[in-house]
C-alpha positions as CSV (number, residue, x, y, z in Angstrom):
1,M,34.2,110.8,155.8
2,E,36.3,113.8,155.0
3,E,38.7,113.1,157.9
4,T,39.3,109.6,156.5
5,K,40.3,111.1,153.2
6,K,42.6,113.6,154.9
7,E,44.2,110.8,156.8
8,E,44.6,108.7,153.6
9,V,46.1,111.8,151.9
10,K,48.4,112.3,154.8
11,V,49.5,108.6,154.7
12,D,50.1,108.6,151.0
13,V,52.1,111.8,151.3
14,A,54.2,110.3,154.2
15,S,54.8,107.2,152.3
16,L,55.7,109.0,149.2
17,L,58.1,111.2,151.2
18,A,59.7,108.0,152.7
19,K,60.2,106.5,149.2
20,V,61.7,109.9,147.9
21,E,64.1,109.9,150.9
22,A,65.1,106.3,150.3
23,L,65.7,106.8,146.7
24,E,67.9,110.0,147.5
25,K,69.9,108.0,149.9
26,R,70.4,105.1,147.4
27,D,71.3,107.7,144.5
28,V,74.0,109.3,146.9
29,E,75.4,105.8,147.6
30,N,75.4,105.0,143.8
31,Q,77.0,108.3,143.0
32,E,79.8,107.5,145.5
33,K,80.3,104.0,144.0
34,L,80.4,105.5,140.5
35,K,82.9,108.0,141.5
36,M,85.0,105.3,143.1
37,L,84.9,103.2,140.0
38,Y,85.9,106.2,137.7
39,D,88.8,106.9,140.1
40,V,90.2,103.3,139.9
41,A,89.3,102.6,136.3
42,D,91.8,102.5,133.5
43,K,91.2,106.1,131.8
44,G,92.1,104.8,128.3
45,R,89.4,102.1,128.6
46,V,86.8,104.6,129.9
47,L,87.5,107.0,127.2
48,N,87.2,104.2,124.5
49,Y,84.0,103.1,126.1
50,E,82.5,106.5,126.1
51,G,83.7,107.2,122.6
52,Q,81.8,104.1,121.4
53,K,78.6,105.2,123.0
54,V,78.7,108.6,121.5
55,G,79.4,107.3,118.0
56,K,82.7,107.4,116.4
57,K,83.4,110.4,114.0
58,P,84.7,109.4,110.7
59,T,88.4,110.0,110.1
60,R,89.0,112.7,107.5
61,V,92.3,113.4,105.7
62,K,93.4,115.8,103.0
63,L,94.6,115.0,99.5
64,S,96.5,117.2,97.1
65,V,94.8,118.0,93.8
66,R,95.8,119.6,90.5
67,G,92.9,120.9,88.8
68,E,90.4,118.0,88.5
69,D,93.1,115.3,89.1
70,I,94.1,113.9,92.4
71,V,97.7,113.4,93.4
72,I,98.3,109.8,94.4
73,G,102.0,109.6,94.6
74,W,105.3,111.2,93.8
75,R,109.0,110.4,93.8
76,T,112.2,112.4,93.5
77,V,113.8,111.9,90.1
78,K,116.8,114.3,90.5
79,D,118.3,116.1,93.5
80,I,121.7,117.6,92.7
81,L,123.6,120.3,94.7
82,V,125.0,122.9,92.4
83,K,128.5,124.1,93.5
84,H,130.4,127.2,92.6
85,P,133.2,126.1,90.1
86,T,135.9,127.9,91.8
87,T,135.1,128.0,95.5
88,G,133.3,124.6,95.7
89,L,130.6,126.2,97.9
90,T,127.0,125.0,97.5
91,V,125.1,127.8,95.5
92,G,121.9,126.0,94.7
93,E,120.0,122.8,94.0
94,E,118.6,121.2,90.9
95,Q,115.5,119.1,91.8
96,Q,113.0,117.2,89.7
97,Y,110.0,115.3,90.9
98,E,107.7,112.9,89.1
99,V,104.0,113.3,90.2
100,I,101.4,110.6,89.7
101,L,97.8,112.0,89.1
102,L,94.5,110.1,88.9
103,D,91.7,111.6,86.8
104,K,88.0,111.2,87.0
105,E,88.0,108.1,84.6
106,G,90.4,106.2,86.9
107,K,93.3,106.8,84.6
108,T,96.7,107.7,86.0
109,S,99.1,110.1,84.4
110,K,102.7,111.3,85.3
111,I,104.0,114.8,85.2
112,I,107.4,116.2,85.9
113,V,107.8,119.1,88.2
114,D,111.0,121.0,88.2
115,G,112.2,122.6,91.6
116,Y,111.0,122.2,95.2
117,P,109.0,125.4,95.3
118,M,106.8,124.2,92.4
119,F,106.5,120.7,94.0
120,S,105.6,122.2,97.4
121,D,102.9,124.4,95.8
122,L,101.4,121.4,93.9
123,R,101.3,119.5,97.3
124,Y,100.0,122.1,99.5
125,T,98.1,124.9,97.6
126,E,95.0,123.1,96.4
127,R,93.7,120.2,98.6
128,I,90.4,118.4,99.3
129,E,89.2,116.7,102.4
130,V,88.0,113.1,102.1
131,E,86.8,110.5,104.5
132,V,88.8,107.3,105.4
133,V,86.6,104.4,104.9
134,G,89.2,101.6,105.5
135,K,92.8,101.2,106.6
136,R,95.1,98.2,105.9
137,E,98.6,97.4,107.1
138,D,100.8,94.8,105.5
139,Y,103.4,92.7,107.2
140,Q,106.1,95.2,106.7
141,G,104.1,97.9,108.4
142,N,103.1,99.9,105.4
143,I,99.8,101.5,105.9
144,T,97.3,102.0,103.1
145,F,94.0,104.0,103.3
146,S,90.9,103.5,101.3
147,V,89.4,106.9,100.9
148,S,86.1,108.1,99.5
149,V,86.6,111.0,97.1
150,P,83.9,113.7,96.5
151,D,82.7,112.1,93.1
152,G,81.8,108.8,95.2
153,R,84.8,106.6,94.1
154,V,86.8,104.8,96.7
155,I,90.5,104.8,96.1
156,D,93.4,103.2,97.9
157,L,96.4,105.4,98.8
158,D,99.7,104.8,100.6
159,A,99.7,106.7,104.0
160,R,102.8,108.6,102.8
161,F,100.7,110.6,100.2
162,V,97.8,111.6,102.6
163,N,97.7,114.9,104.4
């Protein structure tokens, strides 16, 4: 009786070995086919597909802030070259910018900033990072982002005033 058990075990081990070898052979063939498909595939589409599987990271952008207010726009009011009265050479510039701010209550206000250095400091010194929750493009190609600010509000901003 013991010999029959040994023979059954040998047969079982032999059949398992055969199955493992067949699976290994099929795996090698599948790996070769997969490599061939990757080699001939459109790389952009492959990356796009793999990005969808992993889960898309939310797009984040930076907004300028002044105190508690968010900078939502600006425009140049004055940009004049100052010339020397006798030589006519440019000796400086006189610049003025209007900056639009949004407060926590959703009210907008405007301030005037004199000189590019002050304007640049306002734009780049203090910034917050926010998440883009939506993006729209009008028929003229202007892009508008919907961003979620830290206090939970969602505001729409022209792409020119982001980052």
